[in-house]
C-alpha positions in Angstrom: -14.3 6.2 -9.7 -14.5 3.1 -11.8 -13.0 2.1 -15.1 -14.1 -0.5 -17.4 -11.3 -2.6 -19.9 -12.0 -4.5 -22.9 -10.3 -7.8 -23.8 -10.6 -10.3 -26.4 -7.6 -12.6 -24.9 -5.0 -10.8 -27.3 -1.4 -9.9 -26.1 -2.9 -6.1 -27.5 -6.0 -6.4 -25.2 -3.8 -7.7 -22.2 -1.5 -4.9 -22.6 -4.7 -3.0 -21.9 -5.7 -4.6 -18.7 -2.5 -4.3 -17.5 -2.3 -0.5 -18.2 -6.1 0.0 -17.1 -5.0 -2.0 -13.6 -2.0 0.4 -13.2 -4.1 3.9 -14.0 -6.8 2.2 -11.5 -4.1 1.7 -8.7 -3.4 5.4 -9.0 -6.3 7.1 -8.8 -7.6 4.8 -6.8 -10.5 3.0 -9.4 -12.3 0.0 -9.1 -11.9 -2.1 -12.5 -14.2 -4.0 -14.3 -13.1 -6.3 -17.2 -15.4 -7.1 -20.2 -15.5 -9.3 -22.9 -18.1 -9.7 -25.6 -19.1 -12.8 -27.1 -19.8 -12.1 -30.7 -22.9 -15.1 -31.3 -23.2 -16.0 -35.1 -26.8 -16.8 -34.6 -28.7 -19.5 -37.2 -32.4 -20.5 -37.1 -33.0 -23.9 -36.3 -36.6 -25.2 -36.1 -38.0 -21.7 -35.4 -35.0 -21.5 -32.3 -32.1 -19.3 -32.8 -29.0 -21.2 -31.7 -25.5 -20.1 -31.0 -23.2 -22.9 -32.4 -20.5 -24.1 -29.6 -22.8 -21.9 -26.7 -21.5 -23.8 -23.9 -17.7 -24.1 -25.1 -17.5 -20.4 -26.3 -18.9 -19.3 -22.6 -16.4 -21.6 -21.1 -13.4 -19.7 -23.5 -15.1 -16.2 -22.7 -14.9 -17.0 -18.8 -11.5 -18.2 -19.4 -10.6 -15.0 -21.4 -12.5 -12.9 -18.6 -10.6 -15.2 -15.4 -6.8 -14.5 -17.1 -7.3 -10.7 -17.3 -8.7 -10.6 -13.8 -5.6 -12.5 -12.7 -3.4 -10.0 -15.1 -5.1 -6.7 -13.7 -4.7 -8.2 -9.8 -0.6 -8.7 -10.9 -0.4 -5.4 -12.5 -2.1 -3.8 -9.4 0.1 -5.8 -6.6 3.1 -4.7 -8.7 2.0 -1.0 -8.3 1.6 -1.8 -4.8 -1.9 -1.3 -4.6 -5.3 -3.4 -4.3 -7.8 -2.7 -6.6 -11.1 -4.2 -6.9 -11.3 -6.3 -9.9 -14.9 -7.2 -11.7 -15.5 -9.1 -14.7 -19.1 -9.3 -16.8 -19.6 -11.3 -19.9 -21.7 -9.5 -22.8 -22.7 -10.4 -26.1 -23.4 -8.2 -29.4 -21.4 -6.1 -31.5 -18.2 -5.2 -29.2 -18.1 -1.5 -29.6 -21.6 -0.7 -29.5 -21.6 -3.8 -26.5 -19.1 -1.9 -24.9 -19.8 1.8 -25.0 -23.9 0.8 -23.9 -22.3 -1.1 -21.2 -20.4 1.9 -20.0 -22.9 3.9 -20.1 -25.5 1.8 -18.5 -22.8 1.3 -15.6 -21.3 4.8 -15.3 -18.1 4.3 -15.5 -15.2 6.9 -15.7 -13.1 5.6 -18.5 -12.7 3.1 -20.7 -9.5 1.5 -21.7 -9.0 -1.1 -24.9 -6.5 -2.4 -27.1 -5.6 -0.8 -30.5 -6.4 -3.6 -32.4 -7.8 -7.2 -31.5 -7.6 -10.8 -32.8 -9.0 -10.1 -35.9 -7.4 -6.8 -37.0 -3.6 -7.7 -37.5 -3.0 -5.1 -40.1 -4.7 -2.1 -38.9 -2.7 0.2 -36.5 -6.1 1.1 -34.9 -8.7 -1.3 -35.3 -12.5 -0.8 -35.8 -13.5 -2.0 -32.3 -11.3 0.7 -30.7 -12.0 3.5 -33.2 -15.8 3.1 -32.8 -15.5 2.7 -29.3 -13.8 6.3 -29.3 -16.5 7.9 -31.6 -19.1 6.6 -29.2 -18.0 6.7 -25.7 -19.4 9.3 -23.2 -16.1 9.2 -21.3 -12.3 9.4 -21.8 -11.2 6.3 -24.1 -7.3 5.0 -23.4 -6.2 3.0 -26.5 -2.9 0.7 -25.7 -0.3 -0.7 -27.7 
């Protein structure tokens, strides 16, 4: 069994990571933590360039490392040893998450109810779109 949890480094997604790790502990599932880079590209001299590319990737990897550590800690608190892997994706978040989930054959997806850019919504557009597009159960955490 394999679970996928998406993180953007927000407090809400941290809660999703911890919840997914606890669930993976209970069901003996492996856990894959993903983060989606949403590049704002521009054309420069005929080449597509992502501003701050190296620093954006470095920051994304820091988010993934912190989430993997949080997942391992949550699993340890549940007295379990969960296999945690990370994956950096690119594109529109909901599309990247659901496409990756389908291609990777995961059994469930976990997301936070809203991310960094969606402060006022009860359920963010990424979570709603993941629910609509996913072919597996989706858990939305608060």
